[in-house]
C-alpha positions in Angstrom: 12.2 10.8 31.2 15.3 12.5 29.9 15.2 14.9 27.0 17.2 12.4 25.0 14.5 9.7 25.6 11.7 12.1 24.7 13.5 13.0 21.5 14.1 9.3 20.7 10.3 8.6 21.2 9.2 11.6 19.1 11.4 10.5 16.2 9.3 7.4 15.7 6.1 9.1 14.6 5.1 11.5 11.9 6.6 14.5 13.6 9.9 13.2 12.1 10.3 14.0 8.3 12.4 10.8 8.1 9.6 8.7 9.3 7.1 10.2 6.8 9.7 9.6 4.0 9.9 5.9 5.0 6.1 5.5 5.1 5.8 7.1 1.7 8.7 5.1 0.2 7.1 1.9 1.4 3.8 3.1 -0.1 5.4 3.9 -3.4 6.8 0.4 -3.6 3.5 -1.3 -2.6 1.5 0.7 -5.1 3.9 -0.4 -7.9 3.8 -4.0 -6.6 0.0 -3.9 -6.8 0.2 -2.6 -10.4 2.6 -5.4 -11.3 0.3 -8.1 -9.7 -2.7 -6.7 -11.5 -1.0 -7.0 -14.8 -0.1 -10.7 -14.0 -3.8 -11.5 -13.3 -4.9 -13.2 -16.5 -7.2 -16.2 -17.1 -5.4 -19.5 -16.5 -2.5 -17.8 -14.5 -1.6 -19.8 -11.4 -2.3 -17.8 -8.2 0.8 -19.0 -6.4 3.0 -17.7 -9.3 1.5 -14.3 -9.1 1.8 -14.1 -5.3 5.5 -15.0 -5.6 6.0 -12.3 -8.2 4.4 -9.7 -5.9 6.6 -10.7 -2.9 9.8 -10.9 -5.0 9.1 -7.4 -6.4 8.7 -6.0 -2.8 11.9 -7.7 -1.6 13.9 -6.5 -4.7 12.7 -2.9 -4.5 13.2 -2.5 -0.7 16.5 -4.3 -1.0 17.7 -1.4 -3.2 17.0 1.1 -0.5 19.3 2.1 2.4 22.1 -0.1 1.2 24.9 2.2 2.2 23.9 3.0 5.7 26.0 2.1 8.7 23.1 0.7 10.8 21.3 -2.2 9.2 17.8 -1.2 8.3 15.1 -4.0 8.2 12.9 -3.8 5.1 10.8 -6.1 2.9 7.4 -7.8 2.9 5.1 -6.6 5.7 2.2 -8.8 4.5 2.6 -11.5 2.0 0.7 -11.2 -1.3 -2.7 -12.8 -1.1 -5.1 -13.2 -4.0 -8.6 -14.3 -2.9 -11.2 -15.0 -5.6 -15.0 -14.6 -5.7 -16.6 -15.8 -2.4 -13.2 -16.3 -0.8 -12.9 -13.4 1.6 -9.2 -13.0 2.4 -5.7 -14.4 3.1 -5.4 -16.9 0.2 -1.7 -17.2 -0.5 -1.2 -20.8 -1.6 1.8 -23.1 -1.2 4.0 -23.9 -4.2 2.3 -27.2 -4.9 -1.2 -25.5 -5.3 -2.5 -25.6 -8.9 -5.4 -23.0 -8.5 -5.7 -20.7 -11.5 -7.7 -17.6 -12.3 -10.6 -17.6 -14.7 -12.3 -15.0 -16.9 -14.9 -13.1 -14.8 -13.3 -13.8 -11.4 -13.6 -11.1 -8.8 -10.0 -10.9 -7.5 -9.0 -9.3 -4.1 -5.3 -8.5 -3.9 -3.9 -7.8 -0.4 -0.2 -7.0 0.3 2.1 -4.9 2.4 5.6 -3.5 2.5 7.8 -2.0 5.2 11.0 0.1 5.4 12.6 0.1 8.9 9.3 -1.2 10.3 7.2 1.6 8.8 4.4 -0.2 7.1 2.3 0.5 4.0 -0.5 -1.9 3.2 -3.0 -2.0 0.3 -5.9 -4.2 -0.9 -7.7 -3.7 -4.2 -10.6 -5.5 -6.0 -10.6 -6.2 -9.7 -12.9 -8.2 -12.0 -11.1 -10.2 -14.7 -12.9 -8.9 -17.7 -12.9 -6.3 -20.4 -15.3 -3.3 -20.2 -17.3 -2.0 -17.3 -18.3 -4.1 -14.3 -22.1 -4.4 -13.9 -24.7 -6.0 -11.7 -24.1 -7.2 -8.2 -20.3 -7.4 -8.7 -20.4 -3.7 -9.4 -22.6 -3.1 -6.3 -20.2 -4.9 -3.9 -17.1 -3.1 -5.3 -18.8 0.3 -5.3 -19.9 -0.4 -1.7 -16.3 -1.1 -0.6 -14.9 1.8 -2.5 -17.5 4.3 -1.3 -17.1 3.0 2.3 -13.3 3.5 2.0 -13.8 7.1 0.7 -16.1 7.8 3.7 -13.7 6.2 6.1 -10.9 8.3 4.7 -12.9 11.5 5.6 -13.9 10.3 9.1 -10.5 9.0 10.2 -9.3 12.4 11.4 -8.3 13.9 14.7 -11.2 14.4 17.0 -13.4 11.7 15.4 -14.0 8.4 17.1 -13.6 4.8 15.9 -17.3 4.1 16.3 -18.2 7.0 13.9 -16.4 5.0 11.2 -18.0 1.7 12.1 -21.5 3.2 11.9 -20.8 5.1 8.6 -19.3 2.2 6.6 -22.3 0.0 7.5 -24.7 2.7 6.2 -22.7 2.8 3.0 -22.8 -0.9 2.5 -26.6 -1.0 3.2 -27.2 1.7 0.5 -25.7 -0.8 -2.1 -27.8 -3.7 -0.5 -24.5 -5.3 0.7 -23.1 -6.1 4.1 -19.8 -5.2 5.7 -18.0 -8.4 6.5 -17.8 -9.1 10.3 -14.7 -9.7 12.3 -12.5 -7.3 10.3 -10.4 -4.8 12.2 -8.7 -1.6 10.9 -5.5 -1.2 13.0 -3.3 1.7 13.9 0.2 1.1 12.5 3.4 1.9 14.4 7.0 1.0 13.8 7.2 -2.8 13.5 3.5 -3.1 14.6 1.0 -4.1 11.9 -1.8 -4.6 14.4 -1.7 -1.7 16.9 -4.1 -1.5 19.9 -6.2 1.3 18.5 -8.7 -0.2 16.1 -11.8 0.4 14.1 -14.3 -2.4 14.2 -16.1 -3.3 10.9 -19.3 -4.4 12.5 -20.2 -4.1 16.2 -21.8 -7.2 17.6 -22.2 -8.8 21.1 -19.3 -11.1 20.4 -16.8 -8.4 19.2 -16.2 -5.4 21.4 -13.4 -2.9 21.1 -12.4 0.1 23.3 -13.7 3.5 22.2 -10.8 5.5 20.8 -10.3 8.9 19.3 -8.0 9.5 16.3 -5.1 11.8 16.9 -2.7 13.8 14.8 0.5 12.0 13.7 -1.1 8.6 13.9 -1.1 6.1 11.0 -3.9 3.7 10.2 -4.5 0.7 7.8 -8.2 1.1 7.0 -9.6 -2.3 6.0 -13.0 -2.6 4.3 -14.6 -5.9 3.2 -18.1 -5.9 1.7 -20.2 -8.9 0.6 -23.5 -9.6 -1.2 -23.9 -12.5 1.3 -24.6 -12.3 5.0 -21.2 -10.9 5.9 -20.4 -13.8 8.3 -17.5 -15.6 6.7 -16.6 -19.2 7.6 -13.4 -21.2 7.9 -13.9 -24.2 5.6 -10.5 -25.9 5.6 -7.7 -25.1 8.1 -5.2 -26.6 5.6 -5.7 -23.5 3.4 -4.2 -21.3 6.0 -0.7 -20.3 5.1 -0.2 -16.8 6.5 1.0 -16.5 10.1 2.5 -14.0 12.5 4.8 -14.8 15.4 3.2 -14.0 18.7 6.2 -12.3 20.3 4.8 -12.4 23.9 4.2 -16.2 24.0 6.6 -19.0 25.0 6.3 -22.7 25.0 8.8 -25.6 24.8 7.8 -27.4 21.6 7.9 -31.2 21.7 8.4 -32.2 18.1 11.7 -31.8 16.3 10.0 -30.5 13.1 8.2 -27.8 15.1 11.4 -26.7 16.8 13.2 -26.5 13.5 10.4 -24.5 11.8 9.9 -22.2 14.8 13.6 -21.4 14.9 13.5 -20.7 11.1 10.5 -18.4 11.6 12.2 -16.6 14.5 15.3 -15.9 12.4 13.5 -14.9 9.1 10.2 -13.5 10.2 10.5 -12.3 13.9 7.8 -9.7 13.7 5.9 -9.3 10.3 3.3 -11.8 8.9 4.8 -14.4 6.5 3.6 -17.2 4.3 4.4 -20.9 4.9 5.5 -20.9 1.3 8.7 -19.3 2.4 9.5 -22.3 4.6 10.5 -25.9 3.8 7.1 -27.3 2.8 7.1 -30.9 4.3 8.6 -29.8 7.7 6.3 -26.7 7.7 3.2 -28.8 7.4 4.2 -30.9 10.4 5.7 -28.1 12.6 3.2 -25.3 12.1 0.3 -27.2 13.7 2.1 -27.5 17.1 3.2 -23.9 16.9 -0.4 -22.7 16.3 -1.9 -25.0 18.9 0.3 -23.5 21.6 -0.3 -19.9 20.4 3.3 -19.3 19.3 1.9 -18.3 15.9 -1.2 -16.2 15.1 -2.9 -17.7 11.9 -4.6 -15.6 9.3 -7.3 -18.0 8.2 -8.7 -18.2 4.7 -12.4 -17.4 5.1 -15.3 -17.9 2.7 -18.8 -16.6 2.1 -21.3 -19.0 0.5 -20.7 -20.0 -3.1 -22.3 -17.5 -5.5 -21.7 -14.6 -3.0 -19.4 -11.8 -4.1 -16.8 -10.2 -1.9 -14.8 -7.0 -2.4 -11.8 -5.7 -0.4 -10.3 -2.2 -0.2 -7.5 -1.4 2.2 -5.4 1.7 2.4 -2.8 3.3 4.6 -3.5 6.9 5.8 -1.2 9.3 7.6 -2.9 11.8 9.9 -0.7 14.8 9.1 -1.1 18.2 10.7 -2.4 19.5 7.3 -5.0 16.7 6.9 -5.3 13.0 6.0 -2.9 11.7 3.5 -3.9 8.4 1.8 -0.7 6.9 0.6 -1.8 3.6 -0.9 -4.4 2.9 -3.5 -5.2 2.0 -7.1 -7.6 3.4 -9.7 -10.9 1.4 -9.9 -12.3 -0.2 -13.0 -15.4 1.5 -14.4 -18.3 0.4 -12.3 -22.0 0.5 -13.2 -23.8 -0.5 -10.0 -27.5 -1.2 -9.8 -27.8 0.9 -6.7 -26.9 4.6 -6.1 -26.3 6.9 -3.1 -28.3 9.7 -4.7 -31.0 9.4 -2.1 -28.5 9.2 0.8 -27.9 12.8 2.0 -25.8 11.6 5.0 -23.4 9.6 2.8 -23.1 12.5 0.3 -22.3 14.9 3.1 -19.5 12.6 4.3 -18.1 12.4 0.8 -18.2 16.2 0.5 -15.8 16.5 3.5 -12.3 17.5 2.6 -9.2 15.5 3.5 -6.8 18.4 3.8 -7.0 21.4 6.2 -5.5 24.8 5.5 -4.7 27.1 8.3 -5.8 30.7 7.9 -4.3 33.9 9.3 -0.9 34.4 11.2 1.7 34.4 8.4 4.3 32.8 10.6 4.4 29.1 10.9 5.2 27.8 14.4 6.3 24.2 14.6 4.8 21.8 17.0 2.7 24.3 18.9 -0.6 22.5 19.7 -2.0 25.6 21.6 -2.0 27.5 18.3 -5.6 27.2 17.3 -5.6 28.9 14.0 -8.9 29.1 12.2 -9.1 26.2 9.8 -10.8 25.9 6.5 -11.3 22.6 4.8 -10.3 21.9 1.2 -12.8 19.7 -0.5 -11.5 16.9 -2.6 -13.8 15.0 -5.0 -14.6 11.4 -4.0 -12.5 9.8 -6.7 -9.6 12.2 -6.3 -7.7 9.9 -4.0 -6.3 7.4 -6.4 -3.0 9.1 -6.9 -1.4 6.8 -4.3 2.0 7.7 -3.1 2.6 10.1 -6.0 1.4 13.0 -3.9 4.3 15.3 -3.2 5.6 15.2 0.3 4.5 18.0 2.6 
């Protein structure tokens, strides 16, 4: 491989300040978008209207960036705004004709993503539509997700393995008498890749196996935590609720129906790589055409899953950059006041994880040497309090 190619490859990860800037710019936009969506979540507000506002904001904000560059830079929605309520687990982003509204007391999971030049920042947040502190089992399930996210942040670091995180988040959920939802994967993010091959499994089971992997410096991850007061085995109730899809770039098939060919051509032009919502397509044709595209694996669906009625589900997702000076969580939002019925006071292992720092400081040797991996300076860890990570992308760039 020539020096030029090596240089080209290196520029695509966090060793390039420009790449870090793009991740952080995308994060700043998605954190603001989340704030906007939360403000719009009121009793009797239509879910589809709020989802539209979230996506419009991301398109508008990313559209204002890199306008005067010679080479066209792709940017926009990396994951369409989804608002899943109560026992609905994820991926609810309804079509324009849907009349579903929010109600007082609903537990709302907001999930969304943004990218600049293919560098992706995603976030998910859980909020209860009420005044005052959240109590009871609703508080337990949100505290479980939030604490598990904080533990994951401290364990997703160079040298640790993906299974360390899987085991830890299950212990946290159990402490709050909740379950981690099965079938959820936390993916490594790369340029234009929202579901990289390195993953963290939420729950290990005989049906779901992933390769053991070790986290490395300069990697980026979307850490995805879903907790439930139910059995944590969500079900697909109605395929017609699915509206979020992603093009399977490695699959080909000659579609038979005219409507399918029309829709697939539109998807290939507008959404060649990132997940999208069927709401962005012409609705009647989409209903017909999407089915054939999914049946022949040209599109990967993101199904709307449900726990049992009466179960509560919480969702926290954040983007973390594994920088040389520690883990940098770039997407988040401050939680409501929670008063759970369970505590982690009697859980020394969980408390020890939470006491771990997220930043490392190198001691000794006044001179900084760039990119020297052999330079094993003694490291000390700076401890950050558990709730000290809600500053989102506001953290200054290293």
